[in-house]
N, C-alpha and C positions, 0 to 999 in steps of 0.2 A: 495268724495274721493273713490277710488276704494275699493271694498268690496273684503277681502282677505280670509275671514274665511273658505270658501268652497274650498279653493285652497291647497289640501293636498300636492301637489308637493312642495309648499313653506314652509309647515310645515315640511316636512321630509328634506328639506334643511336646515332649520334653525337648526334642531336637530341632523344633521350629519355633520355639518360644518367641524369640525376636521377631520372627515374621509375623506372629500373631499381634505383637505389641503395635505393628504398623496399621491395625485396623483401629486404634485410638485416633481420635482427631486431635493433632498435636496443637497446643496453645502456643501464642507467640512467647517465646523464651526472652528471658532477660538478657539484655546486651552487657557488654562490659561498662558501657556508659550508665546504664540504668542501674546496675550493681553498685557503682561508685556514687550515684546520686542518692540511692537508697541508704548507703553506708552500711550495707548488710550483705553477706554472702551466705544464701541458703543452700546447705549441704545435706543431701540425703545420705544417712549412714545408718545401717542396721547395728542396732545396739545389743543385738543378741547373738554376735558372731565373734567371741572372743578368739584371739587377742586383738582383732581388728577394731572392733566396736563393742563396747561393754559399760557397766557401771561398776565404780569401785565400792569399797564398804561404806563410804559416805554418800552414795548414790549420785555421784559425780560422772559425767562422761568420760571415758578414757578409752585407750587402745592405739594401735598404730594409725588406723584410718582418722579417728577422732584428732590425735596430735598433729597428723599431715593437714587435716582441715584447719586447725588453729594457725598452723605456720603460714598456709598461704593466705588465709583471711588476714592475717597481721601484716603480711608482705603487700597485700592490696591496700591496707590502710582502711579495713572495714571490720564490722562487727561479724561474728560467726554466728548464724542461727543453725542449729542442727535441726534436721527434719528427720525424726525417726521413722524408718521404714523397715520392710521386710525384704529378704533376699528376692523373692519373687516380684515384689513392687519397686524395685529400685530403678529400672528404666521406665515403667509407666509413670512414676511421680516426676520423672524429667520430662517426659512427653506431655503431661498435662500441666506444666509449669508450676509444680507445687515445690520444685527444687531448681536452684540455677546449675548445680552440678551433683554429680554423684561421685562419692569418695567412699566405696564400700566394698572391698575386696572383688572388684569388677574386673574379670580378666577380659582381655581382648580376643574377641572372636568373629570370624566373618559374618555370623548371622547377626551379632548385635552391631557390626560396622554398617549394616544395612539401614539401621533406624537411628543410630547416634553416632557422633563423633568421640574419638578418643585422643586424650593427650598421649605424648611420648610416655613410656613406661616410667612409674615412680617406685615400683616394687615388683615383686614376682611371687607367684604361688604354684605350689605343686599339687597335683590331684593324686591321691594314693588310696588304696585298699590297705586298712589295718586291722589287725586282730591279735588275740593273745599268742604267745610264742608257741604254745603247743598246738595252735590250729595249722593244719596241713594246707597251707596255701602258698603256691610258688608262682602260679600263672592264673590269669582271668578264668581260664577254663575250671580251675578248682572250686569255683564258685556255684557251680551247678549243684542245686538241691539245698544251698545254703541260704540264710537270709541276710541281708545287707542293708543297714540303715543310712540314710543321707538326709540332708536338707533340700527341700522341693526347689526347684528353679535355678539351682546353682550349678556351675560347670562341674561339680563332683558329680551332681545328679545327670547331667547330660553324658558325662563320661562313662559312668557305670551303666547306664541304660544302653549306651552304644557298644560297650566292649564285653559286657558279661554274657555268658551263654545262656541258651534257653534252659530253663528250670532254676534260674536265681530268682529268689523271692526278694524284690527291691520294696523296702518300705520307706515312704517319704514323709519327713516331718516338716512343719512349716518352717524352721529355721534350725541352725546348728545348735543353739541351745536346748531345745527339745529333743533332737537326736542324741545329744550327748547324755541327756538324763536317761534316755532309754538304755543307754549302754552302761552308765555307771549304777543304774538300778537293777541291772542283770537281765532286762527284758531282751536284751541283744547284745552280741560281741563282736560284729563285724562291722566296720564303719568306713564309709567312703567320704573321705574329707581331705583337708589340707594337714600337714605335718604340724604347724603351730596350733591348730585346733586340737589335734591328738594330743600334743604336749600339755595343753591345758587340761583337755579330759583325763590324762594320766595322774594328775595331781590328786584325783579323788579315786584312783584305782588300786591303792596300796601296793601289795606285792604281785598283782596280776595286770601290769600294764599291758597296753596295745602296743605293737610294733609294726612297722611298714612292711607290708608283704609285697605290694607290687605298686610301681610307680605308673600311673595311667598317662599323666601328661605333666609338663612344665608350661606354665603360661605366663606372659606378661600381664601386669595390672596396669590399667590406666585410669584417668579420671573422665567419667562421662560428660560430655557437653552436648546440648541440642544442636541438631543440624542448622547450617546456615547462620553460624554464630562465630565467625572467624575471629573477630577482635578478642573475645573472651577465651576461645581456644588458643590464640597465639600467646596471650598473656600468661595463661596457665602453663603453656610449654616453657615460657621464659622463665617462670618461677621455678618450675621443677629442674630445669637446668642449672639455674642457680644454686639451689639447695641440694643438688646432686654433688655440684662441685665444692661447695663449702662444707660438706659432710652432715649437714643437718638431717636430711632424709635417712641416710645410712645410721645415723645415731639414733632417731625413732625406731627404725626397723630393728635395730640390734637390741634396744631396750625391750621390746616386746616379744621378738622372735628368737633372741638368743644366738643371732648369726647376721653377719654382715650381708648387704644386699649383693645378689650375683653380679659378675663383673659386666654381664650384658647390659644390665640395668645402670650401673656406674658409669659405663662408658658414654652414656648420653650426656653426662655433664662435663665430658671433656671437650 
C-alpha cells in the first residue's frame, strides 16, 4: 500500500475539506415552506455507514440516521426521500441542492460550520483507533510504522491525519463499508472509526475482535442545513428538542448503538 504520511498536501486537504467545499457555487436551498409545499423532505444519507445508514436483509434502508430522518419527516407531515450519498459528498450534496438536509453521522466541526449550518446535537460520535487485543497501541505515537485504514472525508480521517505521527501509513477507502471489508478480509487490522462501526465490524471477526486503543475525540452530531435557511433550521431544532424530550431519539440511538445518548445530548431536550 502506498505510504501517505509524508504527503503533506493530502493532510492539508483532509483538514480543509470544508473550506474546499466553499468553492462550489451553492444552489438556492429549499426553504421550510418549499419542503411543506413539495410534501417531501430530501435527506442525504450514506447507506454504507452502518449502523447509521445501511440496508437490511430485504434491501430496505435502515440505521439510526435513517430512522431519525423518518421520524423528522413524519413530524413535518411530509414524505421522506432518501438521497444516497458518500461520506465525502454529504456537504456538496447540500450545497448543490440535491438534498434539503444532511442526516449522515455528520459531526459538528468549525470547518464545516463555515459552509453549512448545524442543528443542535441529536446524537454523538466518538473517533477512535481500534486494533486486535495483542496489538501494542497505547497512544497515537505507537502508530508509527503501522498501517491504519479509515473512510475518506470523515472526521475519523481528519483526526488520524492530524494526530498520527510521521511514519504512519494511512489508507483511505471511499466509505466505512469498504474500510470494514479491508479489515474483515485480513488486508488490514488497525481501524480509525467510531465505536458503533467497530461493533458492527466485530460481528464478522470471530474470536479476533478489534478493541478501542485510543479515543481521538468525542464530537456532537448535527443535522446539516444550508446557510441562510433559518426557518428550516429552527423547525429542525424544535423537532429535535421534542424528540429528545419524549425519548424517541434516545430509543433510536439505543436500538442501533446499544447505549443511551450521552447526557450532553439529552440535556438539549430539557
